[in-house]
N, C-alpha and C positions, 0 to 999 in steps of 0.2 A: 178664515175658511180655506184659502189657499194653502196656507201652512199645513193644516191637518190633512189635506188631500195628498199633498208632497210627501209628508211623514208616512202615511198610510202607503204610498207608492213605493217608497224607499224600502220600508218594512217587507212588503210583498216581493220585491226584487230580491232582497236578502234571503228571505225564506226559500224562494224558488231556486236560487242558485245553490242551496244546500243539499238539495236531493242528490241520492247517490246515483251513479249512472250504471252501476253494476246490474247485470240481468240475472234472474234466479236460474240455477242449472235445469237444463231440459231432461237429464237422465239421472237415475239414481245412482248413489256413491256406491262402489264397488271397491272392496280392500284389494291390494295388490297381490298377486299370487306368488307364493314363496316357491323358490327352485328348491328340488329336493338334493341331497348330498351326491347322488350319483350322477346327476347332470353337471355339476361343477367340480373341476378339478381343483385340488389345493394348491396354492402358490409356493413354491419352492425357491429359496434364494440361495445361491451358493456365493461365498466369498473366494475370490481367487487367491492362490498363495501368493505372497509377496517374496520376491527373492531380495538379495542384500540390497538396501537403498543406499544410493552414493551418499558420501558424507557431504557433498555440497551439490547445489543445482548447477549444472554445467551450462544450463540455458538462460541463466540470470545474465542479462547484459552489463556491459561494464560502463559505469557513468564516467563521462569525461567533461571536463570544465576547463575553460582557458581563463587565466587570472593573472594579473600582475601581482607579484609579491616580493618581500624583502626577507633575507635570513636573519634570524634574531641572534644568532652568534656569528660574528665575521669569519672564525675558522671552518664554519661549515659550507661556506660558499663553494659553488661549483659552477661549471659551465652546462650542465645537463638541462634538458628540456623538459623531460617527462618524469613526473614524481608519483609515487604511489602513496595516497594518503589514507591512513587507517583511523584517523581521528581529527575532529575539528572542535574547537573550544572557543568560547568568548573571553575567557579568562586565561591568562599566561600561567598562572598557579596551576590551573587544571591541566593544561598542556604539559606542563614539566612533570606533574604527577604521573600523566599517562606515559609520558616519555621514559620514566624509572620503571614503570611496569613492563614496558616493551624491553628495555635494556635487560630485565630480569628474565626474559622469554628468549633472549639471544639476538634480538635485533640491534641495529646501531641507528637509531632513529635521530631525527634532527626536527627542529620546530621551525616553521616559517609564517611570517605575517601576510596574509592576503590583502588586497587592496580593499576588501570589504570588512576588514577589521578583525577577522577569524583567525585564530592561531591553529594552523594546519600542522598534524604530526605526520611526517613522511617517514618511510622505512627504506625506502630504495629510490635511485634516480639512475635515469638513463638518457643518452643522446637520441636514441630514435625510438620510434613508437612500438614496433614490433616485439623487441626483447622486453620492454615495459609491461605489455600486454600479457606476455608469457609469464613474467615473474609475478604478476598480479593474479593469475589463474592458479599458480603454485601456492601463493599465499592462502588464498580462499580455500584450496583443498586441504592444505596441511594445518590451517588455523581456521576451522569453521566459525569461530566467534568474529572473525574479520571478514565474513563473507559478504559485508556491504563496503569493503575496501573499493575505492575509486582512483581514476587517474587524473592527475593535474598537469595541465600544459602551460608552461610558462609564457606568457604574454610577451 
């Protein structure tokens, strides 16, 4: 008997908790009033004229990294500390192929191997940072496809 009373009590609580707590609306439904065309003004969008866009974004920051590296060819060694990098490869063969492409474009690139294992293709090197940054910006402006070139500082 206790089981039946407990079962009825649980059923009663379950049914009581399923009631909706929403109340009926106290006012009748009224549709929204549409505004007439005379009261709303049409939206007019104008596209500003675009003047000549610069070839390269001048505000793009120059990425700088410090790494220890070795020259892949002994004859390419120099005492400069700032190198402009236009390509980085995990394979020496890919770096050499890219070097050939750069040579056909008039650069005199060299390949260095960084301490991280990557082969960096550099197109110019300098003893101080200011001329290196200037040359890097010139390369970015003259060759937009190398707009992601960056500066490597010898560690």
